[in-house]
C-alpha angles and dihedrals in degrees: 000000000000110000092226089053092051090051090048092053092044094052092044091048091053091049090049092051094048092046092049100046096040101043121352099054098046092043091053093045094050098036109134094358095115090053088053092050094047089050091055092247098127092143088067092058104111121234087236091060091047091048094050093044092049091048096047094043097059108127094000125133117276126191116267087241093061115106110246092234090055095058112120091004112104095190092055092045090054092049092049092047088236122167108269124198128195123279103238120097116276116251103190134018129207128180135179129208124197137161091250089059104064121206089238092063098033110026092175095040114238103322125190124180124209120216134179090256105030144312143294135188126050094349097150094048091047091052089051090055091047090052087052093061094037097260124141120249114270094249089070090072128069095012093146092044091053094045095050097032097095092047091047093053092046090052089047091052090049089050091055091048089054088048091055096042100043136045115217137127091236096051088047090071092057092083091061086077095064088039089063096049096105093051093044091052096047091047093050092043093049092048093055093046088054092047094050092046093049099042102061121157131228092235091076112118089217116050117215133166120255110278145170112249117227110273096187127012134004127327146156133244116181104306094341125100110210132204121192120180140148119272128212093277091062093053089051093052087050087055090047088051094052093046091048091052092049089049091050096050092043092051091046088055092046092051092050092049092048092042091232 
């Protein structure tokens, strides 16, 4: 087999494995589970969903109101009515610090983590803060993205499988989609930050002018200090992007060498 073709298949396989283990698998396993929990149907939550959630939440942030013995145990978190986030790896992390949130009570400020399929962290507290300044709750934004996310990633995974299995110029361009994931995420994330910051409501207790929240780095909104940085999931989609580009150029070289 052509060496360039072997490299292309190797890089694409690595990208597929990372995509599957980091995002697709936990998204499939946890799909619809939060709706079951919110509807009081905890008995309908499968043991597979619980196992995957417990595995992927090892060492992840839990709300300060979560009992210690419930950490990393979905069943106990449901029983204690703790705040439950999704299972997939977080892509971006935002936190707020303010005088009325002392370090003793909130050592990491008010952190919220953004995922392909939802949120985790102090989501309820963050929505309370948003309401205070006249901002919509976070779930208002990205509804379509969250709904189609799991299907988009499944289609993406299938596209990479086709890339690995077949050699054609057309299928070669499929891997440019996972290669663009970091840019697509940042563009979508930035758009919704702008939308939230420029669609403030009059019912906010604290009036502020429309603003653009900080996309990357540290900022200040009213009396809040904000921090916005990539989480582990973003670094992984960057790796997926680089592997996809390597696979693309290796396949291009192989196709030229084979005159396909």
